[in-house]
C-alpha positions, 0 to 999 in steps of 0.5 A, spaced: 284 700 779 277 701 781 276 709 777 279 706 771 274 701 771 269 706 772 272 711 767 272 706 761 265 703 763 262 711 762 266 711 756 263 706 753 256 708 754 256 713 749 256 707 744 250 705 746 244 704 752 248 697 754 254 700 755 251 706 760 247 701 764 254 697 765 257 704 767 251 706 773 252 698 775 259 699 777 258 707 780 253 705 784 253 697 787 246 699 790 243 698 784 245 691 782 240 688 787 235 691 781 239 688 776 236 681 772 239 675 775 245 671 772 247 665 771 255 664 772 256 658 768 260 655 761 256 657 756 258 652 749 263 655 744 264 660 749 271 665 749 274 668 754 273 668 761 266 667 764 262 674 765 263 678 773 258 677 778 262 680 783 268 686 784 273 681 784 272 677 778 272 684 775 279 686 777 281 679 775 277 681 767 281 688 768 289 685 769 286 679 764 286 685 759 292 688 760 296 681 759 292 679 752 294 686 750 301 686 752 301 679 749 298 681 742 302 686 742 308 682 742 305 676 737 304 682 732 312 685 733 315 678 732 311 676 726 312 683 723 319 683 725 320 676 723 316 677 715 321 684 715 327 679 716 325 673 711 323 679 706 330 683 707 334 678 708 332 673 702 338 669 699 336 673 692 338 680 695 343 678 699 347 671 696 353 672 702 351 672 708 353 677 714 357 674 719 356 680 724 356 677 732 356 683 736 351 689 736 350 692 743 344 697 742 340 690 740 343 686 746 341 692 751 334 692 748 332 685 747 335 685 755 332 691 758 325 691 754 322 684 757 325 686 763 320 692 763 314 688 760 315 683 765 315 688 770 309 692 767 305 684 768 308 683 775 306 690 779 298 689 777 299 681 779 302 682 786 296 688 787 292 683 785 294 677 788 294 681 795 286 684 793 284 677 794 288 674 800 286 680 804 278 679 807 276 687 807 271 688 812 267 682 812 259 682 813 258 675 813 262 669 814 262 661 812 266 655 813 267 651 807 269 644 808 271 640 802 270 632 803 269 626 798 265 628 795 260 634 796 261 640 800 259 642 807 257 649 809 256 652 816 254 660 818 257 661 824 255 668 826 247 666 824 246 661 828 251 656 826 247 652 823 251 646 816 248 643 811 252 639 805 251 640 798 250 634 794 249 635 785 243 634 782 242 628 777 240 630 769 232 626 771 232 632 777 233 638 773 227 641 769 227 640 762 231 647 761 236 646 765 238 640 763 245 643 761 247 645 768 248 637 769 254 637 774 253 644 775 247 644 779 246 642 787 241 640 792 242 646 797 247 652 794 250 657 799 245 663 799 249 669 799 246 677 800 248 681 794 253 687 795 255 683 802 263 682 803 263 674 805 269 672 808 269 665 806 275 659 811 276 653 808 279 647 811 278 639 808 276 633 812 280 628 808 284 630 801 286 637 798 280 639 794 279 646 792 273 651 792 273 654 785 267 659 783 270 662 776 265 668 776 266 670 783 273 670 783 274 666 788 279 659 788 282 657 795 285 650 797 281 646 803 286 642 806 286 637 811 289 640 818 290 647 815 285 653 815 285 658 808 281 665 808 278 668 802 273 673 800 269 674 794 262 679 794 256 677 789 254 685 786 249 681 782 242 677 784 243 669 780 246 664 782 253 662 780 257 656 778 263 652 780 267 645 781 273 643 785 278 644 780 283 639 784 284 632 782 282 629 788 280 622 787 274 618 783 267 622 784 272 629 783 267 631 777 261 630 781 263 636 787 259 641 784 259 648 787 252 653 786 252 660 790 246 664 790 246 671 791 239 675 793 237 681 797 237 682 804 230 681 805 230 674 802 237 672 805 235 674 812 228 669 810 233 663 808 236 664 814 230 664 818 228 657 814 235 654 815 235 654 822 230 650 822 230 645 816 239 644 818 237 644 825 240 636 826 245 637 820 252 634 822 256 640 824 263 642 821 269 641 823 271 648 827 276 650 822 281 653 828 280 646 833 282 642 827 288 646 826 290 645 833 289 639 833 294 637 827 299 642 831 298 637 837 299 631 833 306 634 830 308 636 836 307 630 840 311 626 835 316 630 835 317 630 842 317 622 841 323 622 837 
């Protein structure tokens, strides 16, 4: 799958320098650290998926293109077939309608062909689900806790510091960033470029959803349970998302910002964060939350 993507970008390189640059970034991920920072956010009148900022989103783009081409082919075929039928069997030419009720070849075709189309979609779909679900060798682990209505992050492998992330008000944003209102936050999640980031989610109150489209990551945060996913930012920049689970009154005020920086800058940020967030409230340990929920369930069953 990865090789086919590189080949396609390599072919596009012949059409211009932009295509060549994309192919080089895919073939040599290390060059991504020198790329211009990107902003992963919705654009006005945008069509299609958000620009990809990482390898997971690249695979999602591939699958989206596959399904799009299949849909286009089906629509063109059906529209053409209907047009032909309207013309070929119009009343002026066929005053007496056909009474044909069975055609074995057609009945087999319209059963087998849709099944084959579904298989073509299903196989890469299952591969994509597995790819998103199976965390590769992680370089960094982050605990994400959804709360009403903000996010709480912890870095257990980097000093176990914790901080909360709240949205910025419109008047707190520079004039050239007002379009990021309800996306920008005071304390973004910071990760190193090119690192496989394991994300462990849980909820403190109701179900929330950790969703960053440009990184291809989406996972529910459920009270009493821990779920795991991962992402990798292959380009520097800030990638925005929001809770996409309707979680209550202030659901629209749970933005997510992930800032990808070079490793040296990340290490400097971690050193500063250990001091700056030293007094921050600790995230409920996901494992402890799950165990407490299990104990409560077992006690309730025992009372019965």
